[in-house]
C-alpha positions, 0 to 999 in steps of 0.5 A, spaced: 264 116 159 269 118 154 271 113 148 277 111 146 279 114 140 278 121 145 283 118 149 289 121 152 295 117 155 302 118 159 307 115 158 312 118 162 314 112 167 322 111 167 321 104 171 320 098 169 313 097 170 311 091 166 311 085 171 305 090 174 302 091 167 303 083 165 298 082 172 293 087 170 293 083 163 293 077 166 287 079 170 282 081 165 279 075 163 278 073 171 275 079 171 270 078 166 268 071 168 266 075 175 262 080 171 259 075 167 256 071 173 252 077 175 249 080 170 242 078 167 243 073 161 237 076 158 240 082 157 247 081 154 246 081 146 242 088 147 245 094 144 244 101 146 244 107 140 247 102 135 253 100 140 256 094 141 253 089 146 255 085 152 257 079 148 260 084 143 265 087 148 267 081 150 268 077 142 272 084 140 277 083 147 279 077 143 279 080 136 284 085 138 289 079 142 293 079 135 293 086 133 297 086 141 302 080 139 303 083 132 305 090 135 309 087 140 313 083 135 314 090 131 317 092 136 322 087 138 323 087 131 325 094 131 320 096 126 320 104 126 311 104 125 307 098 128 302 096 124 296 099 125 290 097 127 283 096 123 279 103 126 272 100 123 274 094 127 270 090 121 273 083 125 268 085 131 263 088 126 261 082 122 263 077 127 257 075 130 259 074 137 252 075 139 250 068 137 255 065 141 255 064 149 259 068 153 263 062 156 265 061 149 267 068 147 271 068 154 274 061 153 277 064 146 279 070 149 283 067 155 286 062 150 289 068 147 290 073 152 295 067 156 299 067 150 300 074 151 302 074 157 307 068 156 311 072 151 310 078 155 313 074 162 319 071 157 322 078 155 328 080 158 328 087 162 331 092 156 325 089 152 320 093 156 324 100 153 323 098 146 320 102 142 316 103 135 311 109 133 303 108 135 300 109 128 295 112 130 297 116 136 303 118 133 308 118 139 312 112 140 311 107 144 316 102 149 313 096 150 310 096 157 307 103 153 304 098 149 301 094 154 299 099 159 295 101 152 292 095 152 290 094 160 286 101 159 283 098 152 281 092 156 278 097 162 275 101 157 271 095 154 270 093 162 267 099 164 262 099 157 260 093 160 258 095 167 255 101 164 251 096 158 249 092 165 246 098 169 242 101 163 238 094 161 238 091 169 
């Protein structure tokens, strides 16, 4: 599987894709719940090669939600460059997500994601096309591009959870 930082993204769509993107984002907590209901609870804290466990993957999704909202604010406030992410993922690395239940982590993520979805649903159509520079990728991103990026990030972590479950089960 391609690592997140090696991924390439194409933001050439000229149509307003926000309704579909919002549906994807809104569905991520549901997909996490369905996935977790099928995974053996005895493996959800196991790590492979020092990488995050399944629980840490869920916790990370919640950890990043404030960044996505902040970047939305940056775009809507016409900031030239979006705020930078902590590329070391310090918050996730020190959060001790393995000490919490997956239900608690999912509830936290779902609560935060609901705020994001609500904000996106309230945007005007022209807001989907407002732009700011992504600090790591050094490319302009429209609101819809940013949240396509977020949906891809969600899917990346869901796929990682699946890979871990398949490895350990």
